[in-house]
DRENNU-67063 format. One record per atom (N, C-alpha, C, O): x, y, z; residue in one letter. Coordinates in steps of 0.2 Angstrom, whole numbers, plus 5000, padded with zeros to 4 digits. Atoms other than C-alpha are relative to their C-alpha. Layout:
BEGIN
XYZa/...
This chain:
BEGIN
500449975005m/491747465268m/500049944994m/500549924992m/500150055005a/491047345255a/500250024994a/500150084992a/499749995007t/491847335238t/499449994995t/499049944995t/500550005004p/490547375225p/500149954995p/500649924993p/500050055006a/490147255211a/500450024994a/500550084994a/499649985006s/491047245195s/499650054996s/500050094992s/500449955005g/489647345186g/499950065004g/499650115000g/500249934997a/489647485199a/500450054997a/500150114996a/499749945004p/490947595190p/499750024994p/499650084993p/500349985006d/490047585174d/499350045002d/499150084999d/500649974998q/488447625183q/500150075003q/499850125002q/499849934997a/489247765193a/500250054995a/500150114995a/499849965006h/490047825177h/499450034996h/499450094994h/500649985004r/488347835169r/499650055004r/499350105002r/500449964996e/487547915184e/500450065003e/500150115007e/499649944998g/488948045187g/500349995007g/500550045010g/499850004993q/489447975204q/500849984999q/501149974994q/499350024999a/491247925210a/500149934998a/499649894998a/499950065002y/492047775203y/500749985001y/501150035002y/499350024999a/493647675205a/500349994993a/500149964988a/499650015006d/494947695191d/500449945000d/500349895004d/499650065001e/496147565185e/500449985005e/500649925007e/499550014995a/497347585199a/499649985007a/499949975012a/500450024995g/495847555211g/499950065005g/499650055010g/500149944996r/495747735217r/499350034998r/499150034992r/500649975001w/494047815219w/500050074998w/500350115002w/499949935002r/493847975210r/499350034998r/498949994995r/500649985002p/492348085208p/499950024993p/500450044990p/500149995008r/491648105190r/499850085000r/499450105003r/500249935001k/491648285184k/499550004995k/499549974990k/500650005004l/490048335176l/500050074997l/500350124999l/500149935003k/489548475164k/499450035004k/499250015008k/500549964996k/488348605169k/499349974999k/498849975003k/500650035001d/486948505161d/500049935004d/499549905003d/500050064996g/487448355172g/500349944997g/500349895000g/499750055004t/488248255159t/500750005002t/501050055002t/499350004998p/489948195163p/500550024994p/500350014988p/499549975005r/491448275154r/500449944997r/500649895001r/499650045003k/492448175142k/500850025000k/500950085000k/499349985000s/494348165144s/500350024993s/500249984988s/499749985007r/495248265130r/500749974999r/501149965003r/499350045002r/496648175120r/500350044994r/499950084991r/499649975006g/497948235107g/500350065001g/500550104997g/499749944999w/498748375116w/500850005000w/501150055001w/499350015001g/500448305114g/500450025007g/500149995012g/499649994994p/501748365127p/499650055005p/499850065011p/500349954996y/500648505133y/499449975005y/499350005010y/500550044997r/499248385139r/499450045002r/498850025002r/500649964998t/498148535144t/500050064996t/500550084993t/500149945003v/497448695136v/500450055003v/500850094999v/499649944997p/498348815148p/500749994998p/501150044997p/499250015002n/500048735145n/500150024992n/500650054991n/499949995007e/499748745126e/500050084999e/500450114995e/500049925001r/499248935127r/500650035003r/500850085001r/499449974998s/500748965138s/500650004996s/501050044995s/499450015005a/501948895126a/499950044994a/500450074991a/500249965005a/501048985112a/500250085001a/500550114997a/499949934998f/501249155121f/500850015001f/501050064999f/499350004999n/503049115125n/500450014993n/500850044992n/499749995007l/503449085106l/499850064997l/500250094993l/500249935002t/502549245102t/500550055002t/500750094998t/499549964997l/503749335113l/500649994997l/501050044995l/499350015003d/505249255106d/500050034992d/500550064990d/500049985007v/504649295088v/500150085000v/500450114996v/499949935000q/504449475093q/500750035002q/500950084999q/499349984998n/506149485101n/500549994994n/500950034993n/499650015006l/506949415085l/499850054995l/500350084992l/500149945004q/506049545075q/500350065002q/500550104997q/499749944997q/506649685086q/500849994999q/501150044997q/499250005001t/508449615084t/500150014993t/500650044991t/499949985007v/508249615065v/500050074999v/500450104995v/500149925002r/507649795065r/500750035003r/500950085000r/499449964997n/509149845077n/500649984995n/501050034994n/499450015005l/510449755065l/499950044994l/500450064991l/500149965006t/509649835050t/500250075001t/500550104997t/499849934998a/509850005058a/500750015001a/501050064998a/499250004999l/511649965063l/500350004993l/500850034992l/499750005007r/512049915045r/499950064996r/500450094993r/500149945004d/511350075038d/500550055003d/500850105000d/499649954997i/512350175051i/500849984998i/501150034996i/499350025002l/513950075046l/500150024993l/500750044991l/499949985007h/513650105028h/500150084999h/500550104995h/499949925000t/513450295031t/500750025002t/501050064999t/499349994997k/515050285041k/500549994994k/501050034994k/499550025005t/516050205026t/500050064995t/500550074992t/500049955004l/515450345015l/500450065002l/500750104998l/499749944997v/516150475027v/500849985000v/501250034999v/499350025000q/517850375028q/500350004993q/500149964989q/499849995006r/518750435013r/500549954997r/500549944991r/499650065003h/519950285012h/499749944999h/500049894998h/500450065001s/518650155011s/499949994993s/499950044989s/500150025008p/518250064994p/499450044998p/499450064992p/500549965002e/516650164994e/500150085002e/499650115001e/499949934997g/517450325001g/500050054995g/500050044989g/499949945005s/517650494993s/500650004996s/500550024990s/499450005004l/519450474987l/499949944994l/500149964989l/500150055005s/518950314978s/499550024994s/499650014988s/500549985005k/517450394970k/500450064996k/500250074990k/499649955004l/518650544965l/500449974995l/500550004989l/499650035005v/519850424956v/499649974994v/499749984989v/500550025005h/518350344947h/499850064996h/499750054989h/500349945004e/517750514942e/500650034995e/500450054990e/499449975004y/519550564936y/500049954993y/500149984988y/500050055006l/519550404924l/499450024996l/499450014990l/500649995004h/517750454918h/500150074996h/500050074990h/499949945004v/518250634914v/500550004995v/500450034989v/499550015005f/519750584904f/500049944996f/500549914994f/500150075003r/519050424897r/500150014992r/500249964989r/499849995007k/519250504879k/500550054999k/500650084994k/499449955000g/520750614883g/499850075001g/499350085004g/500249934999v/520750804882v/499550014994v/499850014988v/500549995005l/519150844872l/500150074997l/500350125000l/500049935003p/519150984859p/499550045002p/499050025005p/500549954998l/518151144862l/499449994997l/498950005001l/500650005003e/516851104850e/499649945003e/499049945002e/500350054998m/516450944859m/499850015008m/499349985010m/500149994993a/516650994877a/500450065002a/500950074999a/499649944998d/517251144887d/500649985003d/500649945008d/499450024997d/519051114890d/500250025007d/500549995011d/499949974994r/519051224905r/499749965006r/499949965011r/500350054995d/517951094914d/500549955002d/500649945008d/499550044998q/519350974913q/500650035004q/500950005008q/499549964997w/520551104918w/499850015008w/500250005012w/500249994994a/519551144933a/500049935005a/500149935010a/500050064996f/519350964938f/500749975002f/500849955007f/499350024999m/521250934936m/500250045006m/500650015010m/499849964994r/521551074948r/499749985007r/499949995012r/500350034994r/520251004960r/500349945003r/500449935009r/499850074997v/521050834961v/500850015002v/501049985007v/499350004999m/522950884960m/500250065004m/499950115004m/499749954996a/523950984972a/500450054995a/500550034989a/499649955004e/524851144965e/500749974998e/500949984992e/499350025001e/526551054966e/500049925000e/500449895002e/500150075001v/525950874962v/500749984996v/500950004991v/499450035002d/527550774959d/499949944995d/499649904996d/500050055005l/527750674943l/500749964999l/500849924995l/499450035000g/529550624946g/500550044995g/500350074991g/499549975004y/531250694939y/499950075000y/500150104994y/500149925000g/530750874944g/499450024996g/499350084996g/500649985004v/529250874933v/499450015005v/499249965009v/500549994995c/527750944944c/499550054997c/499650084992c/500549965001g/526151034943g/499449974996g/499649924991g/500650035004p/524350994936p/500150024992p/499849984988p/499949985007g/524851084920g/500449954996g/500349944990g/499650055003a/526150954916a/499649944998a/499749914993a/500450065001i/524850814918i/499550024994i/499449984990i/500449985006m/523650914906m/500450004994m/500149984988m/499650005006e/525050934894e/500149934997e/500149924991e/499950075002q/525350744894q/499349974997q/499349944992q/500750025002m/523450714892m/499950034993m/499649994988m/500049975006a/523550834877a/500449964995a/500249954989a/499550045004n/525050734870n/499649934998n/499749914992n/500450065002y/524050574871y/499450014995y/499349964992y/500649995005s/522550644862s/500250024993s/499850024989s/499849975006t/523550724848t/500649954997t/500549944991t/499550045002f/525050604846f/499749934998f/499949904993f/500350065001l/523950454846l/499250014998l/499050075000l/500750005000r/522150424841r/499749975006r/499649915006r/500250024994f/521450414858f/499349974999f/498850004997f/500650045000i/520050284859i/499650005006i/499050025007i/500350004993s/519650254877s/500549985005s/501049965004s/499650014994l/520350244894l/499549985006l/499050025007l/500550024994r/519450144908r/500549965005r/501049945004r/499650034994g/520050084925g/499549985006g/498950005006g/500350024994l/519550014941l/500450005006l/501049975006l/499650004994v/520150044959v/500149935003v/499649905004v/499950074997d/520949884966d/500550005006d/500549955009d/499650004995t/522149944979t/500050065004t/500050125001t/500049944996i/522050064994i/500449985006i/500449935010i/499550014994v/523450085007v/499950075004v/500050125001v/500149954995v/523150195022v/500750015004v/500949975007v/499549984996a/524650285030a/499850055005a/499250065006a/500249954994e/524750405045e/499750064997e/499250094999e/500249935002d/524550565035d/499850004992d/499750054989d/500250005007s/524150505017s/499749934998s/499749895002s/500450055002v/523150385007v/500249984993v/500250034989v/499850025006l/523750284992l/499549964997l/499349914999l/500550035004i/522450234979i/500349984993i/500550034990i/499850035006s/522950124964s/499549974996s/499049944999s/500550035004d/521950084949d/500349964994d/500849984992d/499850045006k/522149954935k/499650034994k/499050034995k/500449965005a/521750034919a/500249964993a/500749934993a/499950025007w/521649994900w/499950054996w/499450094995w/499949955005f/522150114887f/500049984993f/500449944991f/500150035007r/521550084869r/500150064995r/499850124996r/499949945004f/522250194855f/500249974993f/500349914992f/499850025007q/522650184836q/500650044998q/500750104999q/499449975002v/524350214829v/499950034993v/499650014989v/500049965006t/524450354816t/500650024997t/501250005001t/499449975003r/525750434805r/500350055005r/500950055006r/499849954995r/525850574818r/500349965006r/500849995009r/499750044995t/526250434831t/500749984999t/501149995003t/499350015002i/527750384821i/500450065001i/501050055003i/499649945000e/528350554819e/500250035007e/500750055008e/499949974994m/528150614837m/500249955005m/500549975010m/499850054995v/528450454847v/500649954998v/501049935001v/499550055002f/529450334836f/500450034993f/500350004988f/499749975006p/530450454824p/500649964997p/500849974992p/499450035002h/531950334823h/499849944995h/500349914992h/500250065005i/530950204812i/499750034994i/499450004990i/500249975006l/530450334799l/500349974994l/500049974988l/499750035006g/531650254787g/499849934999g/500049914993g/500250075001n/530950084790n/499350004998n/498849995002n/500650005002e/529450094779e/499649945001e/499049945002e/500450064999w/528949914781w/499849995007w/499249975008w/500250004993l/528849934800l/499550055001l/499050045004l/500549945000v/527950104798v/499349974997v/498849985000v/500650035003a/526650014786a/499749955005a/499149945005a/500350054995q/526449874799q/499650035006q/499250005008q/500349974994l/526049994813l/499450054999l/498950055003l/500549955001v/525050134806v/499349974998v/499249924994v/500750035000g/523150094808g/499949955005g/499349935005g/500250054995q/523349964821q/499750035006q/499950085009q/500349984994e/522249974836e/500449965006e/500549905005e/499650034995v/523249934852v/499750025007v/499550075008v/500250004993e/522749904870e/500549995005e/500849935005e/499550014995a/523949934884a/499750005007a/499350045008a/500250004993q/523749884902q/500450055003q/501050065002q/499649954996g/524250014914g/499850005007g/499349975009g/500249994993r/524150074932r/500250075002r/500850095001r/499849934997s/524050244940s/499950005007s/499449975010s/500050004993t/524350274958t/500050085002t/500450125000t/500249934997f/523650434967f/500350005007f/500149955011f/499850004993h/524550484983h/499650075003h/499850125001h/500449954997f/523250594993f/500350025007f/500449985011f/499849984994n/523750705007n/499350015005n/498849995003n/500549994995a/522650755023a/499450044997a/498950035000a/500549965003t/521750885013t/499649974994t/499150014991t/500450035006g/521150764999g/500350024994g/500050014988g/499749985006k/522350834986k/500549944998k/500949925003k/499550055002c/523450714976c/500750044999c/500850094995c/499449975000f/525250764979f/500649964997f/501149994995f/499550045004r/526150624969r/499549964996r/499149934998r/500450045005y/525550544953y/500549964996y/500949984993y/499650055004d/526350384946d/499649964995d/499049954996d/500450035005v/525850304930v/500549954997v/501149964996v/499650065004e/526450134922e/499649984994e/499049974995e/500350025006m/526050084905m/500449944996m/501049954995m/499750065003d/526449914897d/500050004993d/499649974989d/500050005007f/526849964880f/500449944996f/500249934991f/499650065003v/528049814877v/499549954999v/499449924993v/500550055001g/526649694880g/499450024995g/499249974991g/500549985005a/525449794869a/500250004993a/499949974989a/499850015007f/526549804854f/500249934999f/500349914993f/499950075002m/527049624856m/499449974997m/499549924993m/500650035003r/525249584852r/499950024993r/499549994989r/500149975007v/525449684836v/500649974995v/500449954990v/499450025004v/527249644829v/500249935001v/500549904997v/499950074999k/527449474837k/500849985001k/500949935004k/499350024999d/529349484837d/500350055005d/500350115004d/499749964994p/530249544853p/500650044997p/500750095000p/499549965002r/531749604843r/499850064996r/500150124997r/500349945003i/530649724833i/499850045005i/499850105004i/500349964994v/529849774849v/500650045003v/500550105005v/499449974997k/531549814856k/500350064996k/500450114998k/499849955005v/532049914840v/499550065001v/499750125000v/500549955000l/530350004841l/500050045007l/500050115006l/500149964993l/530350054860l/500650025003l/500650065008l/499449984997g/532150064864g/500250075000g/500250115005g/499949935001p/532450244857p/499450045000p/499450104999p/500649965000a/530650294858a/499950055005a/500350055010a/500149944996l/530150454865l/499449995005l/498950025005l/500550024994i/529250374880i/500550015006i/500949965007i/499549994994t/530050434897t/499649975006t/499149935005t/500350024994h/529650404915h/499350025000h/499150074997h/500749994998n/527850394921n/499650004993n/499150034992n/500450015006a/527350344903a/499950074996a/499450074993a/500149935004m/527550524896m/500349994993m/500849974992m/499950005007l/527550544878l/500450074998l/500350125001l/499649945001g/528850664870g/500550005005g/500649965009g/499549994995v/530250734880v/499950065004v/499750115001v/500249954995i/529950844895i/500550055001i/501150035002i/499649944998d/530651014898d/500249995007d/499849985011d/499750004993d/531751024913d/499850075003d/500050125000d/500249934997p/530951164925p/500650045002p/500650105001p/499449964999e/532751204930e/500350044994e/500650094995e/499749975006e/533251234913e/499650064997e/499850114994e/500449955002r/531751344909r/500250065004r/500150125001r/499949954996e/532251454924e/500750034998e/500850095000e/499349985001d/534051464919d/500150044993d/500450014989d/499949975007e/534051594905e/500750034999e/500950034993e/499449985001e/535751654908e/500549954996e/500849964992e/499750065003d/536451484903d/499849994993d/500249974989d/500350005007e/535351484888e/500350054995e/500550044989e/499749955004e/536151644882e/500749994999e/500950014994e/499350015001k/537851584884k/500149954994k/500649954990k/499950045005a/537551444872a/499850034993a/499350074993a/500249975007p/537451484853p/499349984998p/499149935000p/500750015002a/535751494845a/499949944996a/499449904998a/500150065003p/536051344834p/499949945005p/499649895004p/500050064995h/536351234849h/499350005004h/499149955005h/500750004997r/534751294857r/499549974996r/499049944998r/500550035004d/533751254842d/500049934999d/499549894999d/499950075001r/534451084840r/499849965007r/499549915006r/500250034994s/534151044859s/499350005001s/499049965004s/500849995000e/532351104857e/499749954995e/499149934996e/500350045005k/532051004842k/500049925002k/499549895000k/499950074998g/532650834849g/500149964993g/500449984989g/499950055005n/532450684837n/499650024994n/499050044994n/500349995007c/532050714818c/499650065000c/499050064997c/500349935001g/531550894819g/499450015004g/498950055002g/500649984996q/530250894833q/500150065003q/500650085005q/499949934997q/529851064839q/499850005007q/499449965010q/500249994993n/529851124857n/500149945004n/499749935009n/499850064997v/530550964863v/500749995002v/501150014998v/499350014998r/532150934873r/500149945005r/499649935009r/499950064996h/532850784880h/500450015007h/500950045007h/499749994993t/533250794899t/499849945004t/499249935006t/500250064996p/533350624908p/499950015007p/499649975011p/500249984993g/533150714925g/500450055003g/501050065000g/499649954997p/533750844936p/500649985004p/500549925007p/499450024997r/535450844943r/500150055006r/500150115004r/499949964995t/535750914960t/500750015002t/501149975000t/499349994998g/537350994966g/500450024995g/501050014996g/499649985006v/537951054949v/499950074998v/499350094999v/500149945002s/538151224942s/499750004993s/499649954990s/500450005007s/537251284926s/500549984995s/500349954990s/499550025006s/538851264915s/500149935001s/500249904995s/499950075000d/539151094922d/499449964998d/499549914994d/500650045002e/537351044919e/499950014992e/499749964989e/500049995007f/537551114901f/500449954997f/500349924992f/499550065003c/539050994898c/499749935001c/499849894996c/500350064999h/538050854905h/499549994995h/499449934993h/500550015005r/536650884893r/500349984993r/500049954989r/499750025006i/537850874879i/500249925000i/500149894995i/499950075000v/538350704885v/499449964999v/499449914996v/500750035001d/536550654886d/499850004992d/499649954990d/500250005008e/536350704867e/500549954997e/500249924992e/499650055003y/537850594863y/499749935000y/499749894995y/500350064999f/537050444870f/499349994996f/499249934994f/500650005004a/535350484862a/500249994993a/499849964989a/499950005007a/536150504845a/500349934998a/500149914992a/499850075002f/537050334845f/499849955004f/500149905005f/500350054996a/535850234855a/500049934996a/500049884999a/500050065004s/535750104841s/500649994995s/500549964990s/499450015005g/537450124832g/500050054995g/499650104995g/500049955006y/537850214816y/499749974994y/500049924992y/500450035006h/536650184802h/500050054994h/499950114995h/500049965005k/536950254785k/499350014996k/499150074994k/500650005004d/535250214777d/499450025005d/498850015002d/500649994996a/534150264792a/499950085001a/500450125000a/500149934999s/533250434794s/500350035007s/500450095007s/499849974994s/533850444812s/500850024999s/501150055004s/499449985001q/535550474804q/500150085000q/500650105001q/500049935000v/535050654803v/500250035007v/500650075007v/499849984993l/535250664822l/500749995001l/501050045004l/499350015000q/536950594821q/500450044996q/500950074999q/499649955004r/537550704807r/500050075003r/500550105003r/500049944997n/536950854816n/500450015006n/500850065007n/499550004994f/537850804832f/500750004998f/501150045001f/499350005002l/539450774823l/500250064996l/500850084997l/499849945003q/539350934813q/500050065004q/500550105004q/500149944996h/538851054826h/500349995007h/500550045010h/499750004994r/539550984842r/500749995000r/501150005006r/499250005000f/541350974836f/500250064996f/500750064993f/499849945003a/541451154830a/500050004993a/499749964990a/500049995007s/541751214813s/500649964997s/501149945000s/499550035003k/542851134800k/500650044999k/501150014998k/499449965000k/544051274801k/500549985005k/501149995004k/499650024995q/544751204817q/500249934998q/499849884999q/499850065003v/545751064810v/500049945005v/499849895004v/499950064994d/546050964827d/499349985001d/499249925002d/500750024998v/544150974831v/499749964994v/499349914996v/500350035006a/543650924813a/500349925000a/499949884999a/499750075000n/544850774814n/499749955006n/499649905005n/500450034995e/544050724831e/499349984998e/499149925000e/500750025002s/542350724823s/500149944995s/499749904995s/499950065004n/542950614809n/500249945003n/500049885001n/499750064996r/543850494821r/499449975003r/499349915003r/500650034997v/542150474831v/499649974995v/499349914996v/500450035005k/541250444815k/500249944997k/499949894997k/499750065003e/542450314808e/500049955006e/499949895004e/500150064995r/542450224825r/499349975000r/499349915001r/500750024999w/540550214826w/499949964993w/499549904994w/500150045007c/540550154807c/500349945001c/500049894999c/499650065000a/541850024810a/499749955005a/499649895004a/500450044995l/540949964826l/499449974998l/499249914999l/500650035003s/539349944817s/500049954995s/499649914994s/499950055005k/540049854803k/500349935002k/500149885000k/499750074997c/541049724813c/499549975004c/499549905005c/500550034995f/539649694826f/499350024998f/499250074994f/500749985000d/537749694826d/499950045006d/499850005011d/500149964994l/537549834838l/499350005002l/498950034998l/500750004997v/535949804848v/499850065003v/499350095002v/500249944996q/536049944860q/500650035003q/501150005005q/499549964997f/537150084867f/499750045005f/499350085003f/500349964994q/536650154884q/500450025005q/501049995006q/499649974995q/537250254898q/499849965006q/499249955008q/500050054994e/537550144914e/499850045006e/499450025010e/500149964994s/537550284927s/500050074998s/500250094992s/500049925001e/537350474928e/500750024999e/501150015003e/499449975001a/538750574921a/500250045006a/499850075009a/499749964994r/539950654934r/500550044997r/500950024992r/499449965002t/541150794932t/500649985003t/500749985009t/499350024998a/542950734932a/500450065002a/500850065006a/499549944999l/543750904931l/499550064998l/499350074992l/500449945001f/542851074932f/500450065004f/500450065010f/499649954998d/543851234934d/499750074998d/499650084991d/500349945002d/542951404934d/500550054996d/500250084992d/499549955004s/544551494928s/500149974993s/500450004989s/499950035007s/544651374913s/499449994996s/498849994999s/500650005005n/543551354898n/499849924999n/499449914995n/500150075001l/543651164899l/499749965005l/499849975011l/500350044995c/542551044907c/500049924998c/499949914992c/499950075002q/542850854908q/499549965004q/499449975010q/500650044997v/541350734911v/500149934998v/500349914993v/499950075001e/541550554914e/499349965001e/498949985005e/500750045000s/540150424911s/500249934999s/500649914995s/500050085002a/539950234911a/499549984995a/498950014996a/500450025006a/539250154896a/500049925000a/500449895002a/500050075002r/538749984890r/499849994993r/499350014991r/500250025007y/538749914873y/499749935000y/500049885003y/500250075001t/537649764868t/500149984993t/499850014989t/499750015007l/538449684853l/499849924999l/499849885003l/500150075003c/538049524843c/500549984996c/500750024991c/499550025004i/539449424836i/499849964994i/499349924995i/500250035006t/539249374818t/500649974996t/501149984998t/499550025004f/540249294804f/500450064998f/501050064997f/499649945002r/540749474799r/500550025006r/501050045004r/499649994995t/541449494816t/500649965000t/501249985001t/499450045001i/542549344814i/500550024995i/501150024996i/499649985006e/543149404797e/500450065002e/501050065000e/499749944999s/543549574803s/500450015006s/500950055007s/499749994994v/544049564821v/500449945003v/500949955006v/499750064998f/544449384825f/500249954994f/500049904994f/499850045006p/545249324808p/500449935002p/500449894998p/499650054998h/546349204818h/499649945002h/499949895004h/500550054997l/544849104824l/499649964994l/499249924995l/500450035006v/544249044806v/500149935000v/499649894997v/499850075000s/545048874808s/499849965006s/499849905006s/500250034993s/544348844826s/499349995000s/498950045001s/500750015000t/542648764824t/499750005006t/499150035007t/500350004994t/542348744842t/499950075003t/499450095005t/500149934999l/542648934845l/499550034996l/499250084998l/500549975005l/541648974830l/499349995003l/498850035003l/500750014998d/540148884837d/499950035007d/499350055008d/500249974994a/540348964854a/499950084999a/499550115003a/500049935001l/540549144847l/499550024996l/499150074997l/500549975005v/539449164832v/499349995002v/499149945005v/500750004997g/537749214837g/499950025007g/499450045010g/500049994993a/538249254855a/499950085000a/500250124996a/500149934999v/537749424862v/500450025007v/500449985012v/499549984995i/539049514873i/499850075003i/499650114999i/500149934997e/538849664885e/500750035002e/501050005007e/499349984999v/540449764884v/499950075005v/499750125002v/500049944996p/540649894899p/500550054997p/501050034994p/499549955003s/541550054894s/500050065005s/499550085008s/500049944997q/542150214902q/500250054995q/500750054991q/499949955005i/542050374892i/500150075004i/499850085009i/499849934997l/542850544896l/499950054994l/500350054989l/500249955005f/542150694887f/500450075002f/500450085008f/499749944998s/543150854886s/499650054996s/499650054990s/500549955003i/541951004882i/500250075002i/500450085008i/499949934999e/542151184880e/499450035003e/498950025000e/500649974996k/541051274893k/499650054996k/499050054996k/500349945003r/540651434883r/499749984994r/499150004992r/500350025006s/540351354866s/499649945000s/499249934995s/500450065000g/539751184870g/500349954995g/500149904994g/499650055004h/541051104858h/500449955003h/500749965008h/499750064997i/541750934861i/500750004997i/500850004991i/499350005002s/543650944860s/500349934999s/500749924994s/499850075000s/543950754863s/499649965003s/499249975008s/500450054996i/543150594868i/500549945000i/500749914995i/499550054998n/544250464876n/499649945003n/499249955008n/500450054997e/543550294879e/500449935000e/500949924997e/499750064999k/544050124885k/499549945001k/499149945006k/500550065000m/543049964881m/500349945003m/500949925001m/499750064997e/543249814892e/499849934996e/499349904999e/500250065004f/543149674879f/500249945003f/499849895003f/499850064996a/544049554890a/499549975005a/499349915005a/500550024996a/542749554903a/499349974997a/499049934999a/500650025004a/541349534890a/500149934997a/499749894997a/499950065003m/542149394881m/500149945005m/500049885003m/499950064995a/542549294897a/499349975002a/499349925005a/500750034999e/540649264899e/499849954995e/499549904997e/500250065005i/540549154883i/500649964999i/500649904996i/499450045000v/542349094884v/500349995007v/500850035008v/499850004993p/542649044902p/500749975001p/501049995006p/499350034999e/544248944899e/500550054999e/500550094994e/499549955001r/545749054902r/500450004994r/500650054991r/499650015006h/546848984889h/499750014993h/500050044989h/500349985006e/545548994876e/499850074999e/499950104994e/500149935000l/545149174881l/500650044998l/500650084994l/499449975002s/546949214879s/500150004993s/500450044989s/499950015007f/546949144862f/499650044996f/499750074991f/500449965003v/545449234857v/500250074999v/500150114994v/499849935000l/546049404862l/500750014998l/500950074997l/499349995002s/547849374857s/500150044994s/500550094994s/499949975007n/547749424839n/499450044998n/499350054992n/500649965001a/546049514840a/500250074998a/500650105001a/499949935003l/545949674830l/499650055005l/499150085002l/500449954995l/545349774846l/500550055002l/501150045003l/499749944997v/545849944852v/499650025006v/499149995008v/500349984994d/545450034868d/499250034999d/498850015003d/500749975001d/543950124860d/499649974995d/499149994992d/500550035004g/543249994849g/500449944996g/500849904999g/499750055005v/543949894834v/500550034996v/500450094993v/499549985004g/545549914824g/499849984993g/500249954989g/500250025006y/544549884808y/500150054994y/500050114995y/499949965006d/545049944791d/499749974994d/500049914992d/500350035006s/543949904776s/500549994995s/500449944991s/499550015006s/545449924764s/500449945001s/500749914997s/499550054998s/546449794774s/499749935000s/500049885001s/500350064999v/545149664775v/499749974993v/499450014990v/500350035006a/544849544760a/499349985001a/499249935004a/500750025000s/543049534757s/499749964994s/499249944994s/500250035006a/543049454740a/499849935001a/499349905000a/500050074999l/543349274746l/500149995007l/500650025010l/499950014993a/543149214764a/500449935000a/500449904995a/499550065000p/544349074770p/499549945000p/498949945002p/500450065001p/543748904766p/499749975006p/499149955006p/500350034994a/543548844784a/499450045002a/498950015005a/500649964998l/542448994788l/499449994995l/498849994997l/500550015005y/541448964772y/499649935002y/499049935001y/500350064998q/541148784777q/499650005006q/499149985007q/500449994994h/540648834794h/499350044999h/498850035002h/500649965002k/539448964787k/499449954997k/498949954999k/500550045002q/538648824777q/499749955005q/499149945005q/500250054994h/538548704792h/499550045004h/499050025006h/500549964996f/537748844802f/499450024997f/498850025000f/500649985003h/536548894789h/499549934999h/498949945000h/500450065000q/535948714787q/499749985007q/499149965007q/500350014993t/535748694806t/499450045001t/498950025004t/500649964999q/534648844806q/499449984996q/498949994999q/500550025004v/533648784792v/499649945003v/499049935003v/500350064997c/533348614801c/499650025006c/499149995008c/500449984994e/532848704817e/499450044998e/498950035002e/500649975002n/531648814808n/499549964998n/498949974998n/500550045003y/530848674800y/499849945004y/499549895002y/500150064996r/530748554814r/499349995002r/499050045004r/500750014998d/529048474818d/500049955006d/500449905005d/500050054994d/528648394835d/499749934998d/499949885001d/500350065002s/527648264826s/500349964995s/500049904993s/499750045006g/528748214812g/500750015000g/501050055004g/499350005001p/530548204806p/500250074998p/499850114996p/499849935002i/531648354802i/500050004993i/500249954989i/499949995007s/531548424785s/500350064998s/500350115002s/499649945003r/532648544775r/499950004993r/499849964989r/499949995007t/532848614758t/500649984997t/501250015000t/499450025003m/534148534747m/500250064995m/499850094992m/499749965004n/535348644738n/500449974995n/500549904995n/499650035005i/536548614723i/500649965003i/500749915000i/499550044997a/537948564735a/499849935002a/500249885002a/500350074998d/536848424742d/499949954994d/500149894995d/500150045006m/536448364725m/500649974997m/500649914995m/499350025003l/538248354719l/500449965005l/500949935003l/499650044995g/538748264735g/500550035003g/500950005007g/
């Protein structure tokens, strides 16, 4: 077959006939219906043809529809899970968390008076949240005790606001623990001092500094819910120390303020009645009426308040009565013996009434001996604190006898001063090294106390005590030979100090001690006026000028 001329393809292309392509293959020309040849389409990219493009578009449409259906399914699943969390009471959005938030909202202003809101609504809500025997610790239970405390917070203080937020949820097998972080804001009033801090009524400078101050205390309340959704245990923590530190700025004043304060476990204000004592009417009848009145008054004449550190198990009613007298002793002398303080009223009442009448000479002498002992101890030392180390136990109890002996461990926190050196350690006035080590040091002296108490009357017949000064002094004087020298001629006895004001010359101090006082005072002045960016500065006195 003859090969067409070079112009044959162009002519065939124009006439719609077959032509040879670039590879030399003959192909028929596709024509339109009107007989004109079709032009080859360009620009289809990877699809090359329209069917391929339409197929890809269809597949993409199916993929988009599948993705949209997946999104709808996930949205429905999210709604289902959200609904499920509302049903689960232990979840952060569950019913128990909402109940705690509602509790904080209902009592955000404390217990409201009747003219502002119906108090029965708060009572009904409290009974809805709390179980009938909700435990507050130390034998205190019931929603009534919680409402009583809320009323105390609303009357003893000027209740400003209570707000909180649930931050901890712990799930156990049969219970759920929900804890919230709270902020309690209140204002200190004169009634606050009388009902919560009666021991500072004699310190008008401190009372004036506190009254009118707005205080915010951080706290935490923990609800223990049972399977029925009732709170069977309720714990409260309140950081009063940090709150008052922001007001008075001095930790020593805060310790004086909060040490004997009427703030008990679970941040309860006032002192709580022991339910076991309420039920024991026979024991109350055995005690004389003046004793019952004083035990109900508590500190500084408070009415219907009684100090009970907690229930004791396994003891009889008479034994418990004797233990309560021991608790009164620790409460009366918690900060030593002070002549010019209003808290002295509590100490005077204890010494007058707990040691029977003055007609009984032996008992009256015992009362005077205890008074003189505390007076001497407070004069010789700066007594920081006197506290009970462990729960009192009955050392001797005989039903056939009228005497009960109660033993208790105690601890004295004492600060050694120059007065201590003069009255207790006069043989150390010439030892500068020991003076530097002792003066200003704080010691903790353990002690064992044995109370002999008449069961029927509640009168104390004797108090025998042994203080371990050697163990306390060994903490600041570790060298054995120095410790022996310190204790060798010290005016110490088993129950305190053998101090007699008539035998101690107070007009003139020994020259060595006087010089050490001057040196100590100058050192304190230098430390108080020390500046990080400059030299030490101090105030010159007459002795400095005279050389």
